[in-house]
C-alpha positions as CSV (number, residue, x, y, z in Angstrom):
1,M,13.1,-17.1,22.0
2,D,13.1,-14.5,24.7
3,L,13.2,-11.7,22.1
4,L,9.9,-12.8,20.5
5,N,8.2,-13.4,23.9
6,T,9.2,-9.8,24.9
7,L,7.9,-8.4,21.6
8,V,4.6,-10.2,21.9
9,D,4.1,-8.9,25.4
10,K,4.9,-5.4,24.3
11,G,2.6,-5.6,21.3
12,L,-0.3,-6.7,23.4
13,R,0.3,-3.7,25.6
14,R,0.9,-1.3,22.7
15,E,4.3,-0.7,24.1
16,L,7.1,0.5,21.7
17,P,9.9,-1.9,21.3
18,T,13.5,-0.7,21.5
19,R,15.4,0.0,18.4
20,E,17.7,-2.9,19.3
21,E,14.7,-5.3,19.5
22,A,13.4,-4.1,16.1
23,L,16.8,-4.5,14.5
24,A,17.0,-8.0,16.0
25,V,13.8,-9.0,14.2
26,L,15.4,-8.1,10.9
27,A,18.5,-10.0,11.8
28,T,16.8,-13.3,12.6
29,S,17.8,-16.3,10.6
30,D,15.7,-18.3,8.1
31,D,15.6,-21.1,10.7
32,D,13.7,-18.8,13.1
33,L,11.4,-17.3,10.4
34,L,8.3,-19.2,11.3
35,D,8.8,-18.4,14.9
36,V,8.9,-14.7,14.0
37,V,5.8,-15.0,11.9
38,A,4.0,-16.9,14.7
39,A,4.9,-14.3,17.3
40,A,3.9,-11.3,15.2
41,G,0.8,-13.2,14.2
42,K,-0.3,-13.3,17.9
43,V,-0.2,-9.5,18.0
44,R,-2.0,-9.2,14.7
45,R,-4.8,-11.5,15.8
46,H,-5.1,-9.8,19.2
47,W,-6.0,-6.5,17.6
48,F,-7.5,-7.5,14.2
49,G,-8.7,-11.1,14.5
50,R,-8.6,-13.0,11.2
51,R,-10.1,-10.2,9.2
52,V,-8.4,-8.9,6.0
53,K,-9.4,-5.5,4.7
54,L,-9.5,-5.1,0.9
55,N,-8.6,-1.8,-0.8
56,Y,-8.9,-0.9,-4.5
57,L,-6.8,1.6,-6.4
58,V,-8.0,4.0,-9.1
59,N,-5.3,5.8,-10.9
60,L,-7.0,9.2,-11.7
61,K,-4.0,10.6,-13.7
62,S,-1.1,8.4,-14.8
63,G,2.5,9.5,-15.6
64,L,3.8,12.9,-16.5
65,C,5.0,13.7,-12.9
66,P,7.5,16.5,-12.4
67,E,9.0,14.9,-9.3
68,D,12.2,12.8,-9.6
69,C,11.4,10.0,-7.1
70,S,13.9,7.3,-8.2
71,Y,11.6,4.3,-7.4
72,C,8.6,5.6,-9.4
73,S,7.6,4.6,-12.9
74,Q,5.7,7.9,-13.3
75,R,8.7,10.0,-12.4
76,L,10.3,12.9,-14.3
77,G,12.4,11.3,-17.0
78,S,11.0,7.8,-16.6
79,K,11.4,5.6,-19.6
80,A,9.1,2.9,-18.3
81,D,6.4,2.1,-20.9
82,I,3.5,2.8,-18.7
83,L,0.0,4.2,-19.5
84,K,-0.1,8.0,-19.6
85,Y,-3.3,9.9,-19.4
86,T,-4.8,13.0,-17.8
87,W,-7.6,13.2,-15.3
88,L,-10.4,10.7,-15.5
89,K,-13.9,12.2,-15.4
90,P,-15.9,11.6,-12.2
91,D,-18.1,9.1,-13.9
92,E,-15.1,7.2,-15.3
93,A,-13.5,7.0,-11.9
94,S,-16.7,5.9,-10.3
95,Q,-17.1,3.2,-12.8
96,A,-13.6,2.0,-12.2
97,A,-14.2,2.1,-8.4
98,A,-17.4,0.0,-8.8
99,A,-15.4,-2.9,-10.2
100,G,-13.2,-3.1,-7.0
101,L,-16.2,-2.7,-4.7
102,A,-18.0,-5.5,-6.5
103,G,-14.9,-7.7,-6.0
104,G,-15.1,-7.2,-2.2
105,A,-13.1,-4.0,-1.6
106,K,-14.2,-1.9,1.3
107,R,-12.1,1.2,0.5
108,V,-11.4,3.0,-2.8
109,C,-8.0,4.8,-3.0
110,L,-8.0,7.7,-5.5
111,V,-4.4,8.4,-6.7
112,A,-3.0,11.1,-9.0
113,S,0.5,11.6,-10.1
114,G,2.1,15.0,-9.5
115,R,3.8,17.1,-6.9
116,G,0.5,18.1,-5.3
117,P,-3.0,19.2,-6.3
118,T,-4.0,22.6,-7.5
119,D,-7.2,24.0,-6.1
120,R,-8.8,23.0,-9.4
121,D,-7.5,19.5,-8.9
122,V,-9.1,19.4,-5.5
123,D,-12.4,20.4,-7.1
124,R,-12.1,17.5,-9.6
125,V,-11.3,15.0,-6.9
126,S,-14.2,16.4,-4.7
127,Q,-16.6,15.7,-7.6
128,T,-15.2,12.2,-8.0
129,I,-15.6,11.5,-4.3
130,K,-19.2,12.6,-4.5
131,A,-19.9,10.5,-7.6
132,I,-18.5,7.4,-5.9
133,K,-20.3,7.9,-2.6
134,D,-23.6,8.7,-4.3
135,Q,-23.5,5.4,-6.1
136,N,-22.0,3.2,-3.3
137,E,-23.4,3.6,0.2
138,G,-20.9,3.1,3.0
139,V,-17.8,3.1,0.8
140,E,-14.6,4.5,2.3
141,V,-12.6,6.9,0.1
142,C,-8.9,7.8,0.5
143,A,-7.3,10.5,-1.6
144,C,-3.6,10.3,-2.5
145,L,-2.7,13.4,-4.4
146,G,0.8,14.5,-3.3
147,L,1.9,17.4,-1.1
148,L,-1.0,19.4,0.3
149,S,-1.2,23.2,0.6
150,D,-3.0,24.9,3.5
151,G,-6.7,24.3,3.4
152,Q,-6.8,21.5,0.9
153,A,-7.1,18.7,3.4
154,E,-10.1,20.4,4.9
155,R,-11.7,20.8,1.5
156,L,-11.2,17.1,0.8
157,R,-12.7,16.2,4.2
158,E,-15.7,18.4,3.4
159,A,-16.1,16.7,0.1
160,G,-16.5,13.4,1.8
161,A,-12.9,12.0,1.8
162,D,-12.3,9.7,4.8
163,A,-8.5,9.5,4.6
164,Y,-5.4,10.8,3.0
165,N,-2.3,8.9,2.1
166,H,1.2,10.2,1.9
167,N,4.1,7.9,2.5
168,L,7.4,8.7,4.2
169,N,9.0,5.9,2.0
170,T,12.4,5.8,3.6
171,S,14.4,7.2,6.5
172,E,15.1,10.9,6.8
173,A,18.8,10.3,6.6
174,T,18.6,8.7,3.2
175,Y,15.6,10.5,1.7
176,G,17.8,12.9,-0.3
177,D,19.4,9.9,-2.1
178,I,16.0,8.9,-3.4
179,T,14.3,12.2,-4.2
180,T,15.6,15.7,-4.7
181,T,12.6,17.7,-5.9
182,H,11.0,17.7,-2.4
183,T,12.1,16.9,1.1
184,Y,11.3,14.4,3.9
185,A,10.0,17.3,5.9
186,D,7.5,18.1,3.1
187,R,6.1,14.7,3.5
188,V,5.8,14.9,7.2
189,D,4.0,18.2,6.9
190,T,1.4,16.7,4.6
191,V,0.7,13.8,6.9
192,Q,0.2,16.3,9.7
193,K,-2.1,18.4,7.6
194,A,-4.3,15.4,7.0
195,H,-4.4,14.6,10.7
196,A,-5.3,18.2,11.6
197,A,-8.1,18.3,9.1
198,G,-9.7,15.2,10.7
199,L,-8.8,12.8,7.9
200,S,-7.5,9.4,8.8
201,A,-3.8,9.6,8.1
202,C,-2.2,6.8,6.0
203,S,1.6,6.7,5.7
204,G,4.0,3.9,4.9
205,L,7.3,2.9,3.4
206,I,9.1,1.3,0.5
207,A,11.5,-1.5,1.2
208,G,14.1,-2.8,-1.2
209,M,15.8,0.4,-2.4
210,G,19.2,-0.5,-1.0
211,E,18.5,0.7,2.5
212,S,20.0,-0.7,5.6
213,D,18.2,-2.4,8.5
214,E,18.8,0.8,10.4
215,D,17.0,2.8,7.7
216,L,14.0,0.5,7.9
217,V,13.8,0.8,11.6
218,D,14.2,4.6,11.4
219,V,11.3,5.0,9.0
220,V,9.0,2.6,10.9
221,F,9.8,4.4,14.2
222,S,9.1,7.7,12.5
223,L,5.8,6.4,11.3
224,R,4.9,5.3,14.8
225,A,5.6,8.8,16.0
226,L,3.3,10.3,13.4
227,D,0.6,7.9,14.5
228,P,-1.2,7.1,11.2
229,D,-4.1,4.8,11.3
230,S,-2.7,2.8,8.4
231,V,0.9,1.8,7.4
232,P,1.2,0.4,3.8
233,V,4.4,-1.6,3.3
234,N,5.5,-1.5,-0.3
235,F,8.2,-3.7,-1.8
236,L,10.2,-2.0,-4.6
237,I,9.5,-3.2,-8.1
238,P,12.6,-2.3,-10.1
239,F,10.8,-0.9,-13.2
240,E,12.9,-0.9,-16.4
241,G,13.4,2.7,-17.3
242,T,13.8,4.0,-13.7
243,P,17.1,4.6,-11.8
244,L,16.4,1.7,-9.4
245,A,15.9,-0.9,-12.2
246,Q,18.8,-3.0,-11.0
247,E,17.8,-3.0,-7.3
248,W,16.7,-6.6,-6.6
249,N,17.5,-6.8,-2.9
250,L,14.5,-8.6,-1.5
251,S,13.7,-12.3,-0.8
252,P,10.4,-13.6,0.5
253,Q,12.0,-14.2,3.9
254,R,13.2,-10.6,4.2
255,C,9.8,-9.3,3.2
256,L,8.2,-11.3,6.0
257,R,10.8,-10.0,8.5
258,I,10.1,-6.4,7.5
259,L,6.3,-7.0,7.9
260,A,6.9,-8.6,11.3
261,M,9.0,-5.7,12.5
262,T,6.4,-3.2,11.3
263,R,3.7,-5.1,13.2
264,F,5.7,-5.2,16.4
265,V,6.4,-1.4,16.2
266,C,2.8,-0.6,15.1
267,P,0.8,-3.3,16.8
268,D,-2.7,-1.8,16.7
269,V,-2.5,-0.1,13.3
270,E,-3.8,-1.3,9.9
271,V,-0.6,-2.7,8.3
272,R,-1.2,-3.2,4.6
273,I,0.8,-5.4,2.2
274,A,1.0,-2.9,-0.7
275,G,2.8,-2.9,-4.0
276,G,5.2,-5.7,-4.8
277,R,3.8,-8.6,-2.8
278,E,3.3,-10.8,-5.9
279,V,6.8,-10.1,-7.1
280,H,8.8,-10.5,-3.9
281,L,6.6,-12.6,-1.5
282,R,5.4,-14.8,-4.4
283,S,4.2,-18.2,-3.1
284,M,4.8,-17.1,0.5
285,Q,2.0,-14.4,0.3
286,P,-0.4,-16.4,2.5
287,L,2.2,-16.3,5.4
288,A,2.2,-12.5,5.2
289,L,-1.5,-12.4,6.1
290,H,-0.5,-13.5,9.6
291,L,1.4,-10.2,9.9
292,A,-0.7,-7.7,7.9
293,N,-4.5,-7.2,8.1
294,S,-4.9,-5.4,4.8
295,I,-4.1,-5.8,1.1
296,F,-4.8,-4.2,-2.3
297,L,-7.2,-6.1,-4.5
298,G,-6.3,-6.6,-8.2
299,D,-4.1,-4.2,-10.1
300,Y,-2.0,-1.3,-8.9
301,L,-1.3,2.1,-10.5
302,T,0.9,1.3,-13.4
303,S,1.4,-2.5,-13.0
304,E,-0.8,-5.5,-13.0
305,G,-1.4,-7.5,-9.8
306,Q,-2.7,-10.9,-9.0
307,A,-6.2,-11.6,-10.2
308,G,-8.9,-10.5,-7.7
309,K,-10.3,-14.1,-7.5
310,A,-6.8,-15.4,-6.7
311,D,-6.6,-12.9,-3.8
312,L,-9.9,-14.0,-2.4
313,D,-9.0,-17.7,-2.7
314,M,-5.7,-17.0,-1.0
315,I,-7.4,-15.3,1.9
316,A,-9.9,-18.1,2.4
317,D,-7.4,-20.9,2.0
318,A,-5.1,-19.3,4.6
319,G,-8.0,-19.4,7.1
320,F,-8.8,-15.6,7.0
321,E,-12.0,-13.8,6.1
322,V,-12.6,-10.6,4.1
323,E,-13.6,-7.7,6.3
324,G,-17.2,-6.6,5.7
325,A,-18.4,-3.0,5.2
326,E,-20.2,-3.2,8.5
327,Q,-17.1,-4.1,10.4
328,V,-14.9,-1.6,12.1
329,T,-11.3,-1.9,11.0
330,L,-9.4,-0.4,14.0
331,P,-9.5,-1.6,17.6
332,E,-11.9,0.2,19.8
333,H,-9.4,2.4,21.6
334,R,-8.2,3.8,18.2
335,A,-11.6,3.9,16.6
336,T,-13.1,6.0,19.5
337,A,-10.1,8.3,19.6
338,G,-11.6,10.1,16.6
339,G,-11.1,9.6,12.9
340,G,-9.5,6.2,12.8
341,C,-9.2,3.9,9.8
342,G,-12.7,2.4,9.5
343,S,-13.5,3.8,12.9
344,H,-17.1,4.6,12.5
345,E,-19.6,2.5,10.6
346,S,-21.3,5.6,9.2
347,A,-18.2,7.4,8.2
348,G,-15.8,4.5,7.4
349,V,-12.8,6.7,7.8
350,G,-9.5,5.2,7.2
351,C,-6.6,5.2,4.9
352,G,-5.7,4.1,1.5
353,A,-2.7,4.4,-0.5
354,H,-0.4,3.4,-2.6
355,A,1.5,1.9,-2.9
356,G,2.0,2.7,-2.7
357,A,0.5,0.7,-3.0
358,G,0.9,2.6,-1.9
359,N,0.3,6.8,-2.0
360,E,0.4,10.2,-2.9
361,S,1.8,11.2,-6.2
362,G,1.3,7.8,-7.7
363,E,4.6,6.5,-6.5
364,G,4.2,4.2,-3.5
365,V,2.4,1.3,-5.2
366,D,4.5,1.7,-8.3
367,A,7.5,1.5,-6.2
368,G,6.5,-2.0,-5.3
369,E,4.0,-2.9,-7.9
370,G,2.4,-6.1,-8.6
371,C,2.9,-8.5,-11.5
372,G,1.0,-9.6,-14.5
373,S,1.6,-10.0,-18.1
374,R,-0.6,-9.7,-21.1
375,E,-3.3,-7.2,-22.0
376,S,-5.8,-10.0,-22.2
377,G,-5.3,-11.2,-18.7
378,G,-2.3,-10.6,-16.5
379,C,-1.1,-12.2,-13.3
380,G,-3.5,-14.7,-11.9
381,S,-5.9,-14.4,-14.8
382,H,-5.5,-18.0,-16.0
383,E,-7.7,-20.9,-14.8
384,G,-5.3,-21.7,-12.0
385,G,-5.1,-18.1,-10.7
386,G,-2.0,-17.1,-8.8
387,V,1.1,-15.4,-10.0
388,C,2.1,-15.8,-13.6
389,G,5.0,-14.9,-15.8
390,T,5.9,-15.4,-19.4
391,A,5.1,-19.1,-19.6
392,P,6.3,-21.6,-20.7
393,A,9.8,-20.2,-20.0
394,P,11.1,-21.5,-16.6
395,A,11.4,-19.1,-13.7
396,P,14.9,-17.9,-12.8
397,A,16.8,-19.7,-10.1
398,A,16.3,-18.8,-6.5
399,G,17.9,-15.4,-5.7
400,E,17.9,-14.2,-9.3
401,P,15.9,-11.1,-10.3
402,R,12.3,-12.0,-11.1
403,T,11.8,-9.6,-14.0
404,D,9.4,-12.1,-15.4
405,L,6.9,-11.0,-12.8
406,V,6.9,-7.3,-13.7
407,A,4.3,-6.2,-16.2
408,V,2.8,-2.8,-17.0
409,R,-0.9,-2.4,-16.5
410,R,-2.8,-2.3,-19.8
411,R,-6.3,-2.6,-18.6
412,G,-8.8,-0.8,-16.3
413,A,-8.6,2.9,-15.7
414,G,-7.4,4.9,-18.7
415,T,-8.1,2.0,-21.1
416,D,-11.1,0.4,-22.9
417,L,-10.5,-2.9,-21.2
418,A,-12.2,-4.3,-18.1
419,P,-10.3,-3.8,-14.8
420,N,-8.9,-6.6,-12.8
421,A,-10.8,-6.9,-9.5
């Protein structure tokens, strides 16, 4: 296919595709899907080899957010039955982070719900960063705290943060349909503040909110212009109790096309499969590793994800390898440009998120959160691993909403139960 050959050539040269080419990727047929994956996979392997970076989320403060982001289980007015708790103490957060690091994660993403941090909140997070880094040499830490005020990004950097996540989520044209309590411009401003402070910027999107192909291309092109080191791609989980609970618009094939388009537009950037991969990609998750070079390990912010062991097995079975702490994530030209994701062995700077997967005020990952089920285990916690639902009931027919794969997190941070990692 001439289109795919052109896109591979452009990706290897870091040349921006045209909007028409990006739209054409999203419009390809299921018959051409494997060709699309193979083409984008060439670009992914050229810049990142067969390495997969593991990231681990710690939800520092859950729920009780004053913002009205329609996709978020922690939003103002949410009736989702999620965990609600105030700030974890530094030692509690460090203990939670240790579980993910022991499971193979290279980066810890510290997320707190809310519009943005107060100066006191920045002090709290700074103490938490210190606690984590004191106990785990070489760990990368990303903060995801919402909209930043002047000087706060610098303070986080001084405290040892390597990265800051704040997602654009959707196109500028449709942003007001999703959130009214802050603007698209507010989000762009925070990403720019992180950049200016020397933090590795991480910013991504949420797919599946009813947006058009044009909206998806718009937001990915906007991300390319912002030049983040990492782009998390979240897939909406329609949480019961949120305004988007009925939005089940994604198929595994569409998710793969979105990831491929993102890779072609952002060829040399860490593309992360963030929240929602278990729910929407399901058994086709391994194919997505040919497009993205980063995932979250274990649970998300307010929902359960695939078991950590199942993630590791999936990576190995697909012929990929977990990126080690000593390996540099970004290609050399980005790493040496200053402050790239995982750009220096000593600094380990990069991005995290949520999911937004993931992201700032605790929304991104919850927007596309993982699956699981019971307090005793959750998704992938059985002997067979992998995605689970409410067995023994049969799964819905193809194309029907997979509400059986959505489960609220009841373990890990904010609970007395061991985390999933």
